[in-house]
C-alpha positions, 0 to 999 in steps of 0.5 A: 440375689436381687429381688424383683418388685411386682408392679402395683397393677397388672393388666388383664391376661389370658390363661389357656386351660388344660382343655384349650379354652382361653379364659380372660382374667381381669384383676380388681384391686383393693389397694396397689399391689393387692388383688381383691378379686379376679373376674373370669370371662371367655377370652374369644367371646364378646364381653356382653355375651360371655358367661362370667365368674369371679374368684374372690381373694384377697391375695397379697401377691399377683402370683397368689391371685393368678394361681388361684385364678388358674385353678378356678378357671379350670373348674369353671370351664369344666362346669361350663362344658358339663352344663352345655 
């Protein structure tokens, strides 16, 4: 079985929460392939206006970082909705 190799760096990506809110997840690296934190912002809102949240790692793989970020995005959007 061939094992896939993760890229050293990944571009920001969008995550659609269960409530339909698009969240932009921007990884920040502490070393190639090692995500230190992920910045969350609302994807359809200009960067200077969007509220922000940070998910702090570090994680050993992109998969671990993005799973933690997906979970955090769900909670963050729920808090934003509750505070609005």
